[in-house]
KEVEXPA-316618 format. One line per 10 residues: their letters; for each residue x, y, z of C-alpha. Coordinates in steps of 0.25 Angstrom, whole numbers. Layout:
BEGIN
a) X,Y,Z | ... $
REM end
This chain:
BEGIN
mnfdillglq) -53,-16,-89 | -50,-2,-95 | -44,4,-82 | -28,3,-79 | -20,9,-66 | -8,14,-68 | -2,16,-52 | 12,17,-43 | 18,5,-35 | 27,13,-27 $
wgdegkgkiv) 27,26,-20 | 24,35,-34 | 34,39,-43 | 33,26,-51 | 32,31,-64 | 17,30,-67 | 17,45,-77 | 26,36,-85 | 19,24,-86 | 6,30,-88 $
dalspgydii) 11,39,-100 | 16,25,-106 | 3,19,-103 | -6,29,-107 | -5,28,-122 | -15,13,-120 | -26,22,-110 | -34,31,-114 | -38,36,-99 | -25,39,-89 $
arfqggpnag) -32,44,-75 | -26,48,-63 | -32,42,-51 | -26,48,-38 | -16,57,-33 | -13,73,-36 | 0,80,-40 | 8,73,-30 | 9,63,-42 | 21,66,-53 $
hslefnnmkh) 19,56,-65 | 31,58,-73 | 32,56,-89 | 41,57,-98 | 40,56,-114 | 47,65,-126 | 60,71,-116 | 49,76,-108 | 46,72,-93 | 32,75,-88 $
vlhlipsgif) 26,75,-73 | 11,74,-70 | 6,75,-56 | -11,76,-60 | -12,72,-73 | -14,57,-79 | 0,54,-85 | -7,52,-98 | -9,66,-101 | 0,66,-112 $
hpdklniign) -6,58,-120 | -17,65,-129 | -26,55,-131 | -29,50,-117 | -37,55,-105 | -31,58,-92 | -40,60,-81 | -38,63,-65 | -46,56,-59 | -55,60,-44 $
gvvidpavfm) -44,52,-36 | -33,63,-39 | -32,77,-31 | -29,88,-40 | -21,102,-39 | -26,110,-49 | -11,120,-48 | -5,107,-51 | -14,102,-63 | -13,115,-69 $
keilelgpsv) 1,114,-69 | 3,100,-75 | -6,103,-86 | -1,115,-91 | 14,109,-89 | 8,97,-99 | 12,103,-112 | -3,101,-119 | -14,113,-118 | -23,111,-106 $
eelagrlvis) -34,110,-119 | -28,97,-123 | -26,93,-108 | -40,94,-105 | -43,84,-116 | -34,74,-109 | -36,76,-94 | -51,74,-84 | -51,78,-71 | -59,72,-61 $
sranlilpsh) -70,81,-54 | -68,73,-44 | -54,73,-40 | -50,84,-29 | -43,96,-28 | -28,98,-22 | -31,114,-16 | -20,121,-12 | -24,120,2 | -22,105,-1 $
rildaayeah) -5,107,-3 | -5,116,6 | -10,107,17 | -1,97,12 | 11,104,14 | 7,106,29 | 4,93,32 | 18,90,27 | 23,100,35 | 16,96,46 $
kgntkigstl) 20,82,45 | 36,85,49 | 45,73,47 | 33,64,44 | 31,70,30 | 23,61,21 | 29,67,10 | 20,72,4 | 19,81,-10 | 12,93,-5 $
kgigpaytdk) 3,92,-16 | -7,93,-8 | -12,79,-12 | -14,73,3 | -24,85,8 | -31,84,-5 | -35,70,-2 | -39,73,13 | -49,83,7 | -52,73,-2 $
tgrnglrvgd) -56,60,8 | -60,71,18 | -71,76,7 | -67,89,6 | -60,93,-7 | -62,98,-18 | -61,92,-32 | -60,96,-46 | -74,96,-49 | -76,107,-37 $
ifnenfraly) -68,117,-48 | -82,119,-56 | -89,122,-43 | -93,138,-44 | -89,138,-27 | -76,130,-31 | -68,143,-25 | -76,143,-12 | -76,130,-10 | -60,129,-13 $
dehvnghlsi) -58,141,-2 | -65,131,7 | -57,121,5 | -44,129,8 | -49,137,20 | -52,121,25 | -37,117,22 | -32,132,27 | -38,130,38 | -31,116,41 $
lksynfsfni) -19,124,39 | -21,131,49 | -15,119,60 | -2,118,53 | 9,128,54 | 12,131,36 | 12,142,30 | 7,144,17 | 2,153,5 | -11,147,0 $
eeyekgwfeg) -9,156,-12 | 4,149,-16 | -2,135,-15 | -15,140,-24 | -7,144,-36 | -11,138,-49 | -24,130,-42 | -35,139,-46 | -28,139,-60 | -29,124,-60 $
ielikkfkvl) -42,123,-57 | -46,132,-70 | -36,123,-78 | -44,111,-72 | -58,116,-76 | -52,116,-91 | -51,101,-89 | -63,90,-89 | -69,86,-76 | -76,75,-73 $
nteylvnema) -81,64,-66 | -69,54,-71 | -75,44,-65 | -86,40,-75 | -74,45,-87 | -65,33,-83 | -76,25,-80 | -83,27,-94 | -69,28,-101 | -63,14,-96 $
vkgkkvlaeg) -78,7,-99 | -77,12,-112 | -64,5,-115 | -55,17,-112 | -43,12,-105 | -40,21,-91 | -25,21,-83 | -28,26,-69 | -14,33,-66 | -11,32,-51 $
aqgtmldvdf) -2,42,-43 | 8,40,-33 | 11,24,-29 | 5,15,-22 | 13,14,-11 | 7,31,-9 | -7,25,-7 | -13,30,3 | -18,17,9 | -8,7,4 $
gsypfvtssn) 3,15,2 | 14,19,13 | 5,28,23 | 7,37,28 | 18,40,17 | 7,40,5 | -1,49,-3 | -16,52,-4 | -23,43,-11 | -24,29,-18 $
tisagactgl) -13,26,-27 | -17,11,-29 | -26,4,-40 | -38,6,-32 | -36,22,-31 | -39,24,-48 | -53,17,-45 | -55,29,-33 | -48,38,-41 | -54,37,-54 $
gvspkligei) -69,31,-50 | -68,18,-57 | -70,3,-52 | -59,-6,-50 | -67,-16,-60 | -63,-7,-71 | -46,-8,-67 | -37,-17,-79 | -23,-15,-77 | -16,-11,-64 $
fgifkayctr) 0,-6,-68 | 9,-3,-55 | 21,5,-59 | 34,3,-49 | 47,7,-50 | 58,-2,-51 | 63,4,-39 | 56,11,-28 | 55,26,-25 | 47,35,-15 $
vgsgpfptel) 44,49,-13 | 42,56,1 | 41,49,15 | 38,35,18 | 44,21,18 | 51,15,7 | 56,2,10 | 67,1,-2 | 73,16,-2 | 88,17,-4 $
fdatgtelre) 95,28,3 | 107,23,-4 | 114,27,-16 | 106,18,-23 | 92,26,-19 | 100,38,-24 | 103,30,-37 | 88,27,-41 | 84,40,-36 | 94,46,-46 $
kgkefgsttg) 93,38,-59 | 76,37,-56 | 76,52,-57 | 67,49,-44 | 63,63,-40 | 48,65,-37 | 39,70,-49 | 31,77,-41 | 39,84,-29 | 52,82,-36 $
rprrcgwidl) 58,74,-21 | 68,64,-22 | 61,49,-22 | 67,38,-13 | 71,26,-20 | 74,13,-18 | 74,-1,-22 | 59,-8,-26 | 50,-13,-15 | 43,-25,-20 $
palkysimin) 33,-26,-8 | 28,-14,-9 | 26,-16,-24 | 20,-29,-20 | 11,-20,-12 | 6,-11,-21 | 4,-22,-33 | -5,-28,-23 | -13,-14,-19 | -13,-10,-33 $
gitqlfmtka) -17,-25,-40 | -6,-21,-51 | -7,-28,-64 | 6,-23,-71 | 18,-18,-65 | 26,-5,-72 | 42,-3,-68 | 46,11,-70 | 60,15,-68 | 67,2,-72 $
dvlsgfktik) 78,11,-79 | 83,16,-66 | 88,3,-58 | 97,2,-72 | 113,2,-66 | 108,-5,-52 | 117,-17,-51 | 107,-21,-40 | 92,-19,-36 | 85,-23,-27 $
actsyrvdgv) 71,-26,-25 | 63,-26,-10 | 54,-40,-9 | 51,-38,5 | 51,-30,19 | 58,-34,31 | 50,-27,41 | 51,-28,56 | 62,-39,53 | 50,-48,46 $
echelpfssd) 51,-50,30 | 39,-45,25 | 33,-42,10 | 20,-33,15 | 22,-17,16 | 20,-14,30 | 9,-7,37 | 17,4,42 | 25,15,37 | 33,14,47 $
saiepvytel) 39,0,47 | 53,-2,45 | 54,-10,32 | 67,-18,26 | 67,-19,11 | 72,-35,8 | 79,-35,-6 | 81,-43,-17 | 92,-39,-26 | 91,-39,-41 $
kgweedikdl) 101,-37,-52 | 101,-22,-58 | 105,-19,-74 | 114,-10,-79 | 107,-8,-92 | 98,5,-96 | 86,2,-101 | 78,16,-103 | 79,11,-118 | 73,-2,-119 $
keykhlpvsl) 60,-4,-124 | 57,-18,-120 | 57,-27,-109 | 66,-38,-115 | 76,-28,-116 | 77,-24,-100 | 88,-30,-93 | 88,-43,-88 | 91,-38,-72 | 77,-28,-75 $
inyiefiekh) 69,-38,-81 | 73,-47,-68 | 71,-36,-57 | 55,-34,-66 | 52,-49,-65 | 58,-50,-49 | 47,-39,-47 | 36,-47,-56 | 40,-60,-47 | 38,-50,-33 $
tgipvtmisv) 26,-44,-39 | 18,-54,-47 | 13,-43,-57 | 21,-40,-72 | 30,-26,-76 | 23,-25,-88 | 32,-10,-88 | 45,-6,-86 | 47,9,-86 | 62,10,-94 $
gpdreetifr) 63,27,-91 | 54,37,-88 | 51,41,-104 | 38,35,-109 | 46,28,-118 | 55,21,-108 | 44,10,-105 | 43,-6,-106 | 30,-12,-108 | 33,-27,-107 $
n) 24,-37,-113 $
REM end
C-alpha cells in the first residue's frame, strides 16, 4: 500500500497545498489527479508565499518527482507563467516534473466559451472561475478534446484550428464579444515550454514506482462538496474531486490505496454560488473572513464564511473512505469566546443528518455551542500544549465523525504544523 491520497472535505480552500508540502518529505512522488488552473494551492516557507495552480505542491522539494496526471486539464499559458515564477530554472524543474500525455488541453476558445456560458446564465450563475475548465472537460467527455500528447503531432496547428473553429461556431449563438488573439497570448509559447518536459503515459510510471516500493501521494484539488457527482450540484466543479477520482485521474487500481487523508478547516468557507447551510452574514462571519484572510488564491474573490458543518463533513468522510483527518486554520478561531458546530439539519421542519438531494432545499442548521479559547497558538509545537478548549473541540469532532484528527495546522507556514502521535 504505497499509494496515499490527500483531498479536501469541504468546498475547497482547505489548505491542501501547505499540507502536501509538509507531507512531501515522506513521499517519493507527488501527483495531481484532477482539476486545472481553477485550483489555488498556497504554500508559505522562508517568509515567502507561493500559489500553485497546475503544478503539484511537492515541486519545492528538489528530490521529489511531481506528476500532472491524465485527469488534469492544462492551460499552457498558465503553466508557462507558473513555471517561470517558481524560481528554479526550467531545466531544473524539468527534472522534477512529468506530464501525462493523456491530460487534456484547455484551449483559448474554452475560456471564451466559459465566459459566454456564465454570462448567459444571468442571475443563475454557477460562480465559474472562467478558466475554461468546464468546456475543456465537456470536450473530453464528448470525445472531442486535444491532449498533451497531440502537441507532438506534425499537424497540431491544423488540429488546433479545427477545434477552435468548432468553438467559434457555437459562440455565434451567444451575444458575447471577444478577441481571440487576446486569449491566445502566451498559449503557443506555453505549448513550446511543455515540450521541454517529459511527457509520458504516466499511468505506467505511477504503477511501476508503487510496485517498486516508492511512496506516492495523490494531491486533490477543490473539495468533496464540489464533486461533479456528489457535491452541491449544479454548483460544483467539472471533475471528480473524491478519492475515487485519484484512481481514474492517475490510472491506478483501488487495491494500491493505503491512507486517505481528509483536510478540513476548523470552520467552513465557500467561493461562488450554491448552498451553504452554516454561512454567517453577521459580524462573526466578517471576522472569520478577515482573520482567516479568506480571499480566493486564484480569483481573489472574498469567501463566504460560517461555522463547521458536521453532517457535510461526515458525508465527505463516508464518500472518500477517510482514514485520518487534518484540521487547518485552528489559529483563526483563537479569540472567539463561543464556537458553534452544526450537528444536524432541520429541513421542512424535520430534523435530519443527511444532505438533501436538491440544492434548493431550505436547510436550517442545528448547532451545538462549545467554549472557545483566547490563546495565540501559532508558536505551539505539541498537541498537549494546545488550549484545553481547542482539544475539547477536536475531540468533539472526532466523536461525531469516528475518525482521528492527526494533524492540526496552527498557521500558514510549513513549520506551523502539529503532528499528533
